[in-house]
All heavy atoms as TSV, in Angstrom:
chain	resi	resn	atom	element	x	y	z
A	1	MET	N	N	0.824	-1.211	0.001
A	1	MET	CA	C	0.009	-0.003	0.020
A	1	MET	C	C	0.873	1.269	-0.022
A	1	MET	O	O	1.726	1.411	0.880
A	1	MET	CB	C	-0.898	0.016	1.217
A	1	MET	CG	C	-1.804	1.135	1.381
A	1	MET	SD	S	-2.864	0.864	2.773
A	1	MET	CE	C	-3.597	2.459	2.879
A	2	ALA	N	N	0.748	2.100	-0.961
A	2	ALA	CA	C	1.510	3.306	-1.099
A	2	ALA	C	C	0.878	4.371	-0.211
A	2	ALA	O	O	-0.293	4.478	-0.072
A	2	ALA	CB	C	1.519	3.773	-2.558
A	3	THR	N	N	1.822	5.162	0.395
A	3	THR	CA	C	1.315	6.245	1.238
A	3	THR	C	C	1.549	7.553	0.513
A	3	THR	O	O	2.463	7.754	-0.235
A	3	THR	CB	C	2.113	6.300	2.573
A	3	THR	OG1	O	3.470	6.450	2.295
A	3	THR	CG2	C	1.968	4.981	3.379
A	4	ALA	N	N	0.581	8.408	0.708
A	4	ALA	CA	C	0.656	9.730	0.056
A	4	ALA	C	C	1.744	10.589	0.790
A	4	ALA	O	O	1.817	10.488	2.048
A	4	ALA	CB	C	-0.680	10.442	0.105
A	5	THR	N	N	2.482	11.298	0.050
A	5	THR	CA	C	3.450	12.179	0.742
A	5	THR	C	C	2.907	13.601	0.630
A	5	THR	O	O	2.245	13.971	-0.349
A	5	THR	CB	C	4.820	12.065	0.098
A	5	THR	OG1	O	4.737	12.400	-1.281
A	5	THR	CG2	C	5.430	10.714	0.254
A	6	SER	N	N	3.307	14.448	1.571
A	6	SER	CA	C	2.891	15.828	1.567
A	6	SER	C	C	4.122	16.683	1.952
A	6	SER	O	O	4.998	16.181	2.655
A	6	SER	CB	C	1.669	16.082	2.414
A	6	SER	OG	O	1.975	15.635	3.702
A	7	VAL	N	N	4.043	17.853	1.542
A	7	VAL	CA	C	5.196	18.705	1.820
A	7	VAL	C	C	4.681	20.192	1.864
A	7	VAL	O	O	3.695	20.517	1.162
A	7	VAL	CB	C	6.332	18.538	0.774
A	7	VAL	CG1	C	5.871	18.990	-0.583
A	7	VAL	CG2	C	7.560	19.257	1.203
A	8	ILE	N	N	5.286	20.950	2.647
A	8	ILE	CA	C	5.014	22.427	2.684
A	8	ILE	C	C	6.090	23.070	1.852
A	8	ILE	O	O	7.259	22.773	2.005
A	8	ILE	CB	C	4.996	22.941	4.117
A	8	ILE	CG1	C	3.844	22.285	4.888
A	8	ILE	CG2	C	4.803	24.458	4.078
A	8	ILE	CD1	C	3.696	22.616	6.299
A	9	GLN	N	N	5.722	23.981	0.992
A	9	GLN	CA	C	6.617	24.748	0.218
A	9	GLN	C	C	6.423	26.226	0.390
A	9	GLN	O	O	5.269	26.656	0.722
A	9	GLN	CB	C	6.434	24.443	-1.322
A	9	GLN	CG	C	6.796	23.058	-1.710
A	9	GLN	CD	C	6.583	22.821	-3.190
A	9	GLN	OE1	O	5.875	23.563	-3.837
A	9	GLN	NE2	N	7.272	21.829	-3.698
A	10	ASN	N	N	7.393	27.012	0.247
A	10	ASN	CA	C	7.250	28.495	0.322
A	10	ASN	C	C	6.869	28.991	-1.119
A	10	ASN	O	O	7.208	28.425	-2.118
A	10	ASN	CB	C	8.513	29.190	0.843
A	10	ASN	CG	C	9.641	29.430	-0.184
A	10	ASN	OD1	O	9.344	30.167	-1.160
A	10	ASN	ND2	N	10.740	28.938	0.010
A	11	THR	N	N	6.119	30.018	-1.094
A	11	THR	CA	C	5.682	30.640	-2.368
A	11	THR	C	C	6.314	32.091	-2.511
A	11	THR	O	O	5.631	32.978	-3.112
A	11	THR	CB	C	4.163	30.712	-2.471
A	11	THR	OG1	O	3.709	31.472	-1.352
A	11	THR	CG2	C	3.501	29.326	-2.412
A	12	ILE	N	N	7.457	32.229	-1.946
A	12	ILE	CA	C	8.030	33.587	-1.961
A	12	ILE	C	C	8.374	34.076	-3.333
A	12	ILE	O	O	8.203	35.249	-3.667
A	12	ILE	CB	C	9.280	33.569	-0.981
A	12	ILE	CG1	C	8.741	33.403	0.438
A	12	ILE	CG2	C	10.086	34.818	-1.123
A	12	ILE	CD1	C	9.715	33.287	1.551
A	13	LYS	N	N	8.850	33.217	-4.227
A	13	LYS	CA	C	9.179	33.628	-5.600
A	13	LYS	C	C	7.906	34.213	-6.230
A	13	LYS	O	O	7.939	35.305	-6.873
A	13	LYS	CB	C	9.685	32.416	-6.370
A	13	LYS	CG	C	9.947	32.787	-7.898
A	13	LYS	CD	C	10.586	31.689	-8.629
A	13	LYS	CE	C	10.846	31.981	-10.057
A	13	LYS	NZ	N	11.219	33.157	-10.457
A	14	ALA	N	N	6.797	33.482	-6.149
A	14	ALA	CA	C	5.491	33.972	-6.730
A	14	ALA	C	C	5.121	35.334	-6.093
A	14	ALA	O	O	4.600	36.265	-6.715
A	14	ALA	CB	C	4.496	32.940	-6.582
A	15	PHE	N	N	5.317	35.409	-4.742
A	15	PHE	CA	C	4.915	36.675	-4.008
A	15	PHE	C	C	5.811	37.844	-4.480
A	15	PHE	O	O	5.253	38.823	-4.805
A	15	PHE	CB	C	5.095	36.424	-2.497
A	15	PHE	CG	C	4.838	37.621	-1.677
A	15	PHE	CD1	C	3.492	38.009	-1.377
A	15	PHE	CD2	C	5.800	38.390	-1.162
A	15	PHE	CE1	C	3.203	39.089	-0.611
A	15	PHE	CE2	C	5.537	39.540	-0.421
A	15	PHE	CZ	C	4.229	39.858	-0.120
A	16	VAL	N	N	7.121	37.634	-4.533
A	16	VAL	CA	C	7.987	38.744	-4.930
A	16	VAL	C	C	7.774	39.085	-6.377
A	16	VAL	O	O	7.618	40.300	-6.682
A	16	VAL	CB	C	9.489	38.287	-4.750
A	16	VAL	CG1	C	10.438	39.223	-5.378
A	16	VAL	CG2	C	9.766	38.177	-3.204
A	17	ASP	N	N	7.649	38.067	-7.305
A	17	ASP	CA	C	7.379	38.337	-8.687
A	17	ASP	C	C	6.011	39.047	-8.938
A	17	ASP	O	O	5.907	39.975	-9.716
A	17	ASP	CB	C	7.473	37.114	-9.534
A	17	ASP	CG	C	8.839	36.537	-9.600
A	17	ASP	OD1	O	9.866	37.186	-9.163
A	17	ASP	OD2	O	8.957	35.348	-10.076
A	18	GLY	N	N	5.045	38.634	-8.101
A	18	GLY	CA	C	3.720	39.234	-8.232
A	18	GLY	C	C	3.712	40.718	-7.787
A	18	GLY	O	O	2.806	41.475	-8.297
A	19	ARG	N	N	4.610	41.084	-6.942
A	19	ARG	CA	C	4.653	42.488	-6.495
A	19	ARG	C	C	5.516	43.334	-7.451
A	19	ARG	O	O	5.583	44.559	-7.322
A	19	ARG	CB	C	5.237	42.579	-5.081
A	19	ARG	CG	C	4.303	41.975	-4.017
A	19	ARG	CD	C	4.910	42.168	-2.636
A	19	ARG	NE	N	4.765	43.564	-2.154
A	19	ARG	CZ	C	3.676	44.054	-1.520
A	19	ARG	NH1	N	2.674	43.288	-1.290
A	19	ARG	NH2	N	3.665	45.298	-1.111
A	20	GLY	N	N	6.178	42.633	-8.378
A	20	GLY	CA	C	6.961	43.327	-9.347
A	20	GLY	C	C	8.223	43.968	-8.765
A	20	GLY	O	O	8.705	45.026	-9.208
A	21	ILE	N	N	8.765	43.311	-7.669
A	21	ILE	CA	C	9.974	43.814	-7.083
A	21	ILE	C	C	11.094	42.779	-7.221
A	21	ILE	O	O	10.873	41.646	-7.611
A	21	ILE	CB	C	9.792	44.131	-5.583
A	21	ILE	CG1	C	9.381	42.841	-4.819
A	21	ILE	CG2	C	8.720	45.191	-5.385
A	21	ILE	CD1	C	9.289	42.975	-3.316
A	22	SER	N	N	12.333	43.246	-7.029
A	22	SER	CA	C	13.438	42.321	-7.084
A	22	SER	C	C	13.676	41.680	-5.743
A	22	SER	O	O	13.146	42.093	-4.685
A	22	SER	CB	C	14.694	43.197	-7.398
A	22	SER	OG	O	15.053	44.035	-6.347
A	23	VAL	N	N	14.481	40.605	-5.724
A	23	VAL	CA	C	14.774	39.966	-4.429
A	23	VAL	C	C	15.579	40.926	-3.561
A	23	VAL	O	O	15.376	40.980	-2.347
A	23	VAL	CB	C	15.630	38.670	-4.688
A	23	VAL	CG1	C	15.966	38.026	-3.379
A	23	VAL	CG2	C	14.860	37.722	-5.554
A	24	TYR	N	N	16.350	41.788	-4.174
A	24	TYR	CA	C	17.058	42.839	-3.388
A	24	TYR	C	C	16.153	43.739	-2.664
A	24	TYR	O	O	16.305	44.071	-1.482
A	24	TYR	CB	C	18.069	43.530	-4.226
A	24	TYR	CG	C	18.943	44.577	-3.576
A	24	TYR	CD1	C	19.991	44.165	-2.804
A	24	TYR	CD2	C	18.607	45.882	-3.615
A	24	TYR	CE1	C	20.798	45.024	-2.082
A	24	TYR	CE2	C	19.404	46.819	-2.929
A	24	TYR	CZ	C	20.485	46.384	-2.192
A	24	TYR	OH	O	21.218	47.297	-1.480
A	25	LYS	N	N	15.134	44.132	-3.346
A	25	LYS	CA	C	14.127	45.100	-2.761
A	25	LYS	C	C	13.364	44.340	-1.616
A	25	LYS	O	O	13.123	44.933	-0.575
A	25	LYS	CB	C	13.131	45.605	-3.852
A	25	LYS	CG	C	12.082	46.526	-3.320
A	25	LYS	CD	C	12.635	47.879	-3.114
A	25	LYS	CE	C	11.504	48.877	-2.836
A	25	LYS	NZ	N	12.006	50.156	-2.454
A	26	PHE	N	N	13.021	43.117	-1.877
A	26	PHE	CA	C	12.374	42.241	-0.887
A	26	PHE	C	C	13.266	42.225	0.358
A	26	PHE	O	O	12.771	42.290	1.496
A	26	PHE	CB	C	12.155	40.890	-1.453
A	26	PHE	CG	C	11.707	39.783	-0.477
A	26	PHE	CD1	C	10.366	39.850	-0.011
A	26	PHE	CD2	C	12.606	38.860	-0.086
A	26	PHE	CE1	C	9.971	38.820	0.888
A	26	PHE	CE2	C	12.184	37.793	0.791
A	26	PHE	CZ	C	10.873	37.821	1.254
A	27	MET	N	N	14.550	42.016	0.216
A	27	MET	CA	C	15.490	41.901	1.274
A	27	MET	C	C	15.497	43.200	2.075
A	27	MET	O	O	15.434	43.230	3.274
A	27	MET	CB	C	16.887	41.551	0.696
A	27	MET	CG	C	17.979	41.473	1.742
A	27	MET	SD	S	19.631	41.329	0.940
A	27	MET	CE	C	19.741	42.967	0.228
A	28	GLN	N	N	15.561	44.326	1.342
A	28	GLN	CA	C	15.583	45.624	1.993
A	28	GLN	C	C	14.308	45.950	2.791
A	28	GLN	O	O	14.302	46.399	3.844
A	28	GLN	CB	C	15.723	46.715	0.966
A	28	GLN	CG	C	17.157	46.803	0.321
A	28	GLN	CD	C	17.206	47.962	-0.664
A	28	GLN	OE1	O	16.349	48.170	-1.487
A	28	GLN	NE2	N	18.252	48.704	-0.565
A	29	GLU	N	N	13.154	45.608	2.196
A	29	GLU	CA	C	11.898	45.917	2.819
A	29	GLU	C	C	11.565	45.049	3.982
A	29	GLU	O	O	10.871	45.459	4.943
A	29	GLU	CB	C	10.787	45.762	1.767
A	29	GLU	CG	C	10.794	46.773	0.713
A	29	GLU	CD	C	9.714	46.703	-0.317
A	29	GLU	OE1	O	9.131	45.593	-0.468
A	29	GLU	OE2	O	9.482	47.603	-1.064
A	30	THR	N	N	12.169	43.799	4.077
A	30	THR	CA	C	11.830	42.891	5.158
A	30	THR	C	C	12.892	42.871	6.246
A	30	THR	O	O	12.631	42.443	7.316
A	30	THR	CB	C	11.634	41.482	4.617
A	30	THR	OG1	O	12.817	41.050	3.993
A	30	THR	CG2	C	10.476	41.461	3.663
A	31	GLY	N	N	14.120	43.213	5.913
A	31	GLY	CA	C	15.243	43.015	6.849
A	31	GLY	C	C	15.747	41.634	6.922
A	31	GLY	O	O	16.582	41.320	7.806
A	32	VAL	N	N	15.385	40.797	5.937
A	32	VAL	CA	C	15.910	39.397	5.867
A	32	VAL	C	C	17.252	39.473	5.252
A	32	VAL	O	O	17.511	40.265	4.340
A	32	VAL	CB	C	14.941	38.520	4.993
A	32	VAL	CG1	C	15.496	37.144	4.721
A	32	VAL	CG2	C	13.596	38.410	5.707
A	33	SER	N	N	18.142	38.599	5.721
A	33	SER	CA	C	19.534	38.626	5.230
A	33	SER	C	C	19.555	38.321	3.734
A	33	SER	O	O	18.634	37.585	3.197
A	33	SER	CB	C	20.503	37.646	5.953
A	33	SER	OG	O	20.119	36.320	5.649
A	34	GLN	N	N	20.597	38.680	2.986
A	34	GLN	CA	C	20.724	38.459	1.580
A	34	GLN	C	C	20.735	36.934	1.275
A	34	GLN	O	O	19.969	36.498	0.414
A	34	GLN	CB	C	21.952	39.099	0.987
A	34	GLN	CG	C	22.106	38.893	-0.491
A	34	GLN	CD	C	23.296	39.622	-1.088
A	34	GLN	OE1	O	24.044	40.316	-0.365
A	34	GLN	NE2	N	23.503	39.427	-2.373
A	35	PRO	N	N	21.529	36.128	1.983
A	35	PRO	CA	C	21.535	34.724	1.698
A	35	PRO	C	C	20.151	34.031	1.891
A	35	PRO	O	O	19.736	33.217	1.101
A	35	PRO	CB	C	22.586	34.128	2.641
A	35	PRO	CG	C	23.418	35.273	3.000
A	35	PRO	CD	C	22.558	36.491	2.995
A	36	THR	N	N	19.512	34.479	2.948
A	36	THR	CA	C	18.166	33.941	3.258
A	36	THR	C	C	17.162	34.352	2.162
A	36	THR	O	O	16.401	33.442	1.677
A	36	THR	CB	C	17.659	34.337	4.662
A	36	THR	OG1	O	18.581	33.811	5.623
A	36	THR	CG2	C	16.276	33.856	4.945
A	37	ALA	N	N	17.132	35.576	1.790
A	37	ALA	CA	C	16.220	36.072	0.796
A	37	ALA	C	C	16.387	35.290	-0.530
A	37	ALA	O	O	15.413	34.866	-1.125
A	37	ALA	CB	C	16.395	37.556	0.561
A	38	TYR	N	N	17.609	35.161	-1.008
A	38	TYR	CA	C	17.813	34.508	-2.239
A	38	TYR	C	C	17.586	32.981	-2.128
A	38	TYR	O	O	17.148	32.375	-3.031
A	38	TYR	CB	C	19.285	34.801	-2.760
A	38	TYR	CG	C	19.371	36.139	-3.455
A	38	TYR	CD1	C	19.756	37.216	-2.718
A	38	TYR	CD2	C	18.999	36.275	-4.758
A	38	TYR	CE1	C	19.821	38.533	-3.363
A	38	TYR	CE2	C	19.062	37.503	-5.442
A	38	TYR	CZ	C	19.528	38.600	-4.693
A	38	TYR	OH	O	19.547	39.841	-5.301
A	39	ASP	N	N	17.904	32.411	-0.981
A	39	ASP	CA	C	17.708	30.956	-0.768
A	39	ASP	C	C	16.174	30.679	-0.836
A	39	ASP	O	O	15.716	29.715	-1.501
A	39	ASP	CB	C	18.285	30.591	0.577
A	39	ASP	CG	C	18.558	29.119	0.637
A	39	ASP	OD1	O	18.745	28.460	-0.422
A	39	ASP	OD2	O	18.509	28.557	1.749
A	40	LEU	N	N	15.389	31.443	-0.146
A	40	LEU	CA	C	13.923	31.245	-0.143
A	40	LEU	C	C	13.318	31.571	-1.514
A	40	LEU	O	O	12.441	30.809	-1.975
A	40	LEU	CB	C	13.279	32.231	0.871
A	40	LEU	CG	C	13.507	31.879	2.384
A	40	LEU	CD1	C	13.067	32.969	3.264
A	40	LEU	CD2	C	12.938	30.560	2.747
A	41	TYR	N	N	13.894	32.515	-2.196
A	41	TYR	CA	C	13.320	32.834	-3.576
A	41	TYR	C	C	13.609	31.717	-4.538
A	41	TYR	O	O	12.791	31.268	-5.362
A	41	TYR	CB	C	13.983	34.143	-4.069
A	41	TYR	CG	C	13.459	34.589	-5.424
A	41	TYR	CD1	C	12.274	35.312	-5.532
A	41	TYR	CD2	C	14.210	34.275	-6.536
A	41	TYR	CE1	C	11.859	35.719	-6.832
A	41	TYR	CE2	C	13.749	34.656	-7.819
A	41	TYR	CZ	C	12.548	35.414	-7.906
A	41	TYR	OH	O	12.131	35.799	-9.122
A	42	ASN	N	N	14.789	31.116	-4.488
A	42	ASN	CA	C	15.263	30.151	-5.404
A	42	ASN	C	C	14.939	28.672	-5.100
A	42	ASN	O	O	15.006	27.813	-5.891
A	42	ASN	CB	C	16.771	30.257	-5.676
A	42	ASN	CG	C	17.134	31.529	-6.445
A	42	ASN	OD1	O	16.461	31.856	-7.387
A	42	ASN	ND2	N	18.147	32.197	-5.908
A	43	HIS	N	N	14.516	28.443	-3.841
A	43	HIS	CA	C	14.334	27.052	-3.365
A	43	HIS	C	C	12.933	26.974	-2.596
A	43	HIS	O	O	12.958	27.162	-1.391
A	43	HIS	CB	C	15.469	26.636	-2.489
A	43	HIS	CG	C	16.742	26.677	-3.138
A	43	HIS	ND1	N	17.204	25.769	-4.126
A	43	HIS	CD2	C	17.781	27.598	-3.114
A	43	HIS	CE1	C	18.406	26.078	-4.534
A	43	HIS	NE2	N	18.771	27.232	-3.952
A	44	PRO	N	N	11.890	26.628	-3.338
A	44	PRO	CA	C	10.610	26.602	-2.613
A	44	PRO	C	C	10.501	25.524	-1.505
A	44	PRO	O	O	9.653	25.644	-0.618
A	44	PRO	CB	C	9.629	26.198	-3.736
A	44	PRO	CG	C	10.419	25.711	-4.863
A	44	PRO	CD	C	11.783	26.252	-4.727
A	45	GLU	N	N	11.455	24.576	-1.521
A	45	GLU	CA	C	11.458	23.583	-0.474
A	45	GLU	C	C	11.989	24.111	0.916
A	45	GLU	O	O	11.766	23.479	1.864
A	45	GLU	CB	C	12.229	22.274	-0.795
A	45	GLU	CG	C	13.703	22.461	-0.924
A	45	GLU	CD	C	14.210	23.093	-2.247
A	45	GLU	OE1	O	13.362	23.562	-3.125
A	45	GLU	OE2	O	15.399	23.197	-2.393
A	46	LYS	N	N	12.595	25.282	0.817
A	46	LYS	CA	C	13.174	25.875	2.045
A	46	LYS	C	C	11.995	26.646	2.755
A	46	LYS	O	O	11.304	27.461	2.155
A	46	LYS	CB	C	14.261	26.945	1.691
A	46	LYS	CG	C	15.446	26.332	1.010
A	46	LYS	CD	C	16.271	25.528	1.920
A	46	LYS	CE	C	17.523	25.059	1.197
A	46	LYS	NZ	N	18.371	24.318	2.003
A	47	ILE	N	N	11.865	26.289	4.038
A	47	ILE	CA	C	10.782	26.898	4.835
A	47	ILE	C	C	11.424	27.986	5.720
A	47	ILE	O	O	12.415	27.692	6.413
A	47	ILE	CB	C	10.101	25.866	5.689
A	47	ILE	CG1	C	9.505	24.736	4.820
A	47	ILE	CG2	C	8.947	26.484	6.545
A	47	ILE	CD1	C	8.568	25.201	3.693
A	48	PRO	N	N	10.923	29.202	5.659
A	48	PRO	CA	C	11.479	30.277	6.483
A	48	PRO	C	C	11.330	29.996	7.956
A	48	PRO	O	O	10.312	29.292	8.421
A	48	PRO	CB	C	10.620	31.512	6.155
A	48	PRO	CG	C	9.499	31.037	5.415
A	48	PRO	CD	C	9.740	29.635	4.908
A	49	THR	N	N	12.262	30.377	8.792
A	49	THR	CA	C	12.168	30.269	10.292
A	49	THR	C	C	11.015	31.109	10.743
A	49	THR	O	O	10.573	32.016	10.015
A	49	THR	CB	C	13.472	30.677	10.938
A	49	THR	OG1	O	13.622	32.083	10.715
A	49	THR	CG2	C	14.611	29.858	10.487
A	50	GLY	N	N	10.611	30.955	11.947
A	50	GLY	CA	C	9.565	31.769	12.542
A	50	GLY	C	C	9.972	33.243	12.552
A	50	GLY	O	O	9.125	34.053	12.219
A	51	GLU	N	N	11.176	33.538	12.825
A	51	GLU	CA	C	11.640	34.916	12.982
A	51	GLU	C	C	11.617	35.518	11.484
A	51	GLU	O	O	11.174	36.652	11.333
A	51	GLU	CB	C	13.085	34.944	13.417
A	51	GLU	CG	C	13.699	36.326	13.486
A	51	GLU	CD	C	15.144	36.364	14.034
A	51	GLU	OE1	O	15.540	35.389	14.667
A	51	GLU	OE2	O	15.779	37.339	13.771
A	52	THR	N	N	12.073	34.770	10.452
A	52	THR	CA	C	12.059	35.262	9.025
A	52	THR	C	C	10.640	35.514	8.656
A	52	THR	O	O	10.298	36.518	7.990
A	52	THR	CB	C	12.788	34.324	8.168
A	52	THR	OG1	O	14.155	34.237	8.585
A	52	THR	CG2	C	12.769	34.728	6.722
A	53	LEU	N	N	9.795	34.526	8.914
A	53	LEU	CA	C	8.346	34.616	8.542
A	53	LEU	C	C	7.704	35.791	9.153
A	53	LEU	O	O	6.970	36.587	8.555
A	53	LEU	CB	C	7.644	33.345	8.959
A	53	LEU	CG	C	6.290	33.024	8.255
A	53	LEU	CD1	C	6.401	33.054	6.748
A	53	LEU	CD2	C	5.802	31.680	8.782
A	54	ASP	N	N	8.069	36.103	10.444
A	54	ASP	CA	C	7.528	37.203	11.147
A	54	ASP	C	C	7.992	38.546	10.473
A	54	ASP	O	O	7.150	39.484	10.295
A	54	ASP	CB	C	8.047	37.224	12.580
A	54	ASP	CG	C	7.416	38.256	13.425
A	54	ASP	OD1	O	6.185	38.325	13.509
A	54	ASP	OD2	O	8.221	39.150	14.005
A	55	LYS	N	N	9.234	38.627	10.046
A	55	LYS	CA	C	9.760	39.837	9.457
A	55	LYS	C	C	8.992	40.104	8.128
A	55	LYS	O	O	8.692	41.258	7.815
A	55	LYS	CB	C	11.269	39.709	9.111
A	55	LYS	CG	C	12.154	39.790	10.331
A	55	LYS	CD	C	13.606	39.620	9.911
A	55	LYS	CE	C	14.557	39.734	11.096
A	55	LYS	NZ	N	15.989	39.590	10.632
A	56	ILE	N	N	8.813	39.083	7.343
A	56	ILE	CA	C	8.135	39.203	6.051
A	56	ILE	C	C	6.676	39.608	6.257
A	56	ILE	O	O	6.185	40.552	5.626
A	56	ILE	CB	C	8.259	37.892	5.216
A	56	ILE	CG1	C	9.670	37.601	4.920
A	56	ILE	CG2	C	7.408	38.061	3.899
A	56	ILE	CD1	C	9.935	36.212	4.376
A	57	CYS	N	N	5.989	38.918	7.136
A	57	CYS	CA	C	4.593	39.246	7.407
A	57	CYS	C	C	4.382	40.627	7.907
A	57	CYS	O	O	3.424	41.343	7.528
A	57	CYS	CB	C	4.025	38.201	8.357
A	57	CYS	SG	S	3.819	36.566	7.643
A	58	ARG	N	N	5.215	41.051	8.797
A	58	ARG	CA	C	5.124	42.453	9.418
A	58	ARG	C	C	5.386	43.488	8.319
A	58	ARG	O	O	4.744	44.506	8.230
A	58	ARG	CB	C	6.054	42.627	10.567
A	58	ARG	CG	C	5.643	41.915	11.799
A	58	ARG	CD	C	6.618	42.194	12.940
A	58	ARG	NE	N	6.278	41.402	14.126
A	58	ARG	CZ	C	5.303	41.704	14.972
A	58	ARG	NH1	N	4.669	42.873	14.839
A	58	ARG	NH2	N	5.079	40.925	16.027
A	59	ALA	N	N	6.406	43.241	7.451
A	59	ALA	CA	C	6.784	44.196	6.427
A	59	ALA	C	C	5.637	44.408	5.416
A	59	ALA	O	O	5.403	45.567	4.978
A	59	ALA	CB	C	8.040	43.802	5.683
A	60	TYR	N	N	4.992	43.341	5.104
A	60	TYR	CA	C	3.958	43.421	4.061
A	60	TYR	C	C	2.526	43.310	4.615
A	60	TYR	O	O	1.540	43.388	3.805
A	60	TYR	CB	C	4.128	42.362	2.972
A	60	TYR	CG	C	5.492	42.543	2.252
A	60	TYR	CD1	C	6.517	41.744	2.329
A	60	TYR	CD2	C	5.608	43.679	1.315
A	60	TYR	CE1	C	7.714	41.906	1.693
A	60	TYR	CE2	C	6.779	43.804	0.632
A	60	TYR	CZ	C	7.825	42.959	0.812
A	60	TYR	OH	O	8.970	43.160	0.110
A	61	ARG	N	N	2.388	43.221	5.864
A	61	ARG	CA	C	1.082	43.143	6.559
A	61	ARG	C	C	0.268	41.984	5.894
A	61	ARG	O	O	-0.887	42.248	5.449
A	61	ARG	CB	C	0.330	44.437	6.491
A	61	ARG	CG	C	1.067	45.524	7.260
A	61	ARG	CD	C	0.303	46.894	7.129
A	61	ARG	NE	N	0.907	47.801	8.025
A	61	ARG	CZ	C	0.366	48.185	9.127
A	61	ARG	NH1	N	-0.766	47.698	9.593
A	61	ARG	NH2	N	0.921	49.128	9.872
A	62	ILE	N	N	0.845	40.796	5.956
A	62	ILE	CA	C	0.199	39.641	5.362
A	62	ILE	C	C	0.175	38.480	6.436
A	62	ILE	O	O	0.933	38.541	7.443
A	62	ILE	CB	C	0.877	39.153	4.076
A	62	ILE	CG1	C	2.336	38.802	4.393
A	62	ILE	CG2	C	0.707	40.182	2.974
A	62	ILE	CD1	C	3.062	38.173	3.228
A	63	GLN	N	N	-0.659	37.514	6.132
A	63	GLN	CA	C	-0.661	36.324	6.983
A	63	GLN	C	C	0.349	35.287	6.477
A	63	GLN	O	O	0.649	35.286	5.226
A	63	GLN	CB	C	-2.062	35.699	6.966
A	63	GLN	CG	C	-3.114	36.587	7.591
A	63	GLN	CD	C	-2.875	36.682	9.153
A	63	GLN	OE1	O	-2.584	35.738	9.836
A	63	GLN	NE2	N	-2.935	37.951	9.625
A	64	PRO	N	N	0.856	34.395	7.314
A	64	PRO	CA	C	1.911	33.450	6.867
A	64	PRO	C	C	1.358	32.529	5.697
A	64	PRO	O	O	2.167	32.119	4.870
A	64	PRO	CB	C	2.169	32.647	8.133
A	64	PRO	CG	C	1.815	33.514	9.255
A	64	PRO	CD	C	0.704	34.365	8.742
A	65	GLY	N	N	0.121	32.362	5.688
A	65	GLY	CA	C	-0.449	31.424	4.647
A	65	GLY	C	C	-0.264	31.954	3.204
A	65	GLY	O	O	-0.365	31.212	2.279
A	66	VAL	N	N	0.013	33.293	3.137
A	66	VAL	CA	C	0.305	33.818	1.800
A	66	VAL	C	C	1.632	33.335	1.263
A	66	VAL	O	O	1.835	33.273	0.062
A	66	VAL	CB	C	0.245	35.411	1.923
A	66	VAL	CG1	C	0.775	36.054	0.614
A	66	VAL	CG2	C	-1.101	35.868	2.338
A	67	LEU	N	N	2.477	32.963	2.150
A	67	LEU	CA	C	3.908	32.564	1.799
A	67	LEU	C	C	4.103	31.092	1.776
A	67	LEU	O	O	5.195	30.576	1.394
A	67	LEU	CB	C	4.869	33.221	2.737
A	67	LEU	CG	C	4.764	34.774	2.807
A	67	LEU	CD1	C	5.570	35.275	3.937
A	67	LEU	CD2	C	5.140	35.422	1.486
A	68	LEU	N	N	3.169	30.288	2.242
A	68	LEU	CA	C	3.343	28.837	2.329
A	68	LEU	C	C	2.193	28.084	1.694
A	68	LEU	O	O	1.066	28.574	1.730
A	68	LEU	CB	C	3.492	28.430	3.827
A	68	LEU	CG	C	4.556	29.058	4.677
A	68	LEU	CD1	C	4.376	28.672	6.114
A	68	LEU	CD2	C	5.879	28.706	4.150
A	69	ARG	N	N	2.495	26.928	1.143
A	69	ARG	CA	C	1.402	26.116	0.590
A	69	ARG	C	C	1.691	24.619	0.927
A	69	ARG	O	O	2.849	24.221	1.034
A	69	ARG	CB	C	1.248	26.329	-0.941
A	69	ARG	CG	C	2.378	25.663	-1.724
A	69	ARG	CD	C	2.126	25.828	-3.213
A	69	ARG	NE	N	3.297	25.335	-3.918
A	69	ARG	CZ	C	3.405	25.375	-5.173
A	69	ARG	NH1	N	2.493	25.949	-5.947
A	69	ARG	NH2	N	4.472	24.912	-5.761
A	70	PHE	N	N	0.649	23.948	1.037
A	70	PHE	CA	C	0.647	22.495	1.287
A	70	PHE	C	C	0.438	21.700	-0.025
A	70	PHE	O	O	-0.495	21.989	-0.685
A	70	PHE	CB	C	-0.437	22.183	2.308
A	70	PHE	CG	C	-0.545	20.715	2.654
A	70	PHE	CD1	C	0.359	20.104	3.519
A	70	PHE	CD2	C	-1.508	19.967	2.115
A	70	PHE	CE1	C	0.299	18.796	3.786
A	70	PHE	CE2	C	-1.665	18.618	2.392
A	70	PHE	CZ	C	-0.787	18.006	3.277
A	71	VAL	N	N	1.400	20.874	-0.322
A	71	VAL	CA	C	1.374	20.106	-1.529
A	71	VAL	C	C	1.225	18.620	-1.214
A	71	VAL	O	O	2.066	18.159	-0.474
A	71	VAL	CB	C	2.586	20.384	-2.427
A	71	VAL	CG1	C	2.502	19.609	-3.737
A	71	VAL	CG2	C	2.777	21.859	-2.721
A	72	GLU	N	N	0.260	18.011	-1.753
A	72	GLU	CA	C	0.102	16.597	-1.460
A	72	GLU	C	C	0.155	15.814	-2.785
A	72	GLU	O	O	-0.390	16.213	-3.769
A	72	GLU	CB	C	-1.299	16.310	-0.802
A	72	GLU	CG	C	-1.459	14.963	-0.288
A	72	GLU	CD	C	-2.781	14.852	0.505
A	72	GLU	OE1	O	-3.548	15.802	0.574
A	72	GLU	OE2	O	-2.972	13.782	1.128
A	73	ASP	N	N	0.913	14.714	-2.775
A	73	ASP	CA	C	0.990	13.856	-3.954
A	73	ASP	C	C	-0.283	13.007	-4.148
A	73	ASP	O	O	-0.895	12.661	-3.200
A	73	ASP	CB	C	2.222	12.908	-3.876
A	73	ASP	CG	C	3.514	13.649	-3.990
A	73	ASP	OD1	O	3.427	14.797	-4.558
A	73	ASP	OD2	O	4.506	13.122	-3.702
């Protein structure tokens, strides 16, 4: 019996691109470090820490669910 796998992914690339801003601008507006900003943008499997998620949500006044999605096989 095969089991379904599920994973949480970040949607930061879609969020940043949807706002029409660069990753650099995203980094400046949120206070997230450069390596973290680019890592999250380029790797949807990377999940932001609570602190990073808090910075992004506060900067853009959004809920965490805007930046994360649940994917089930």
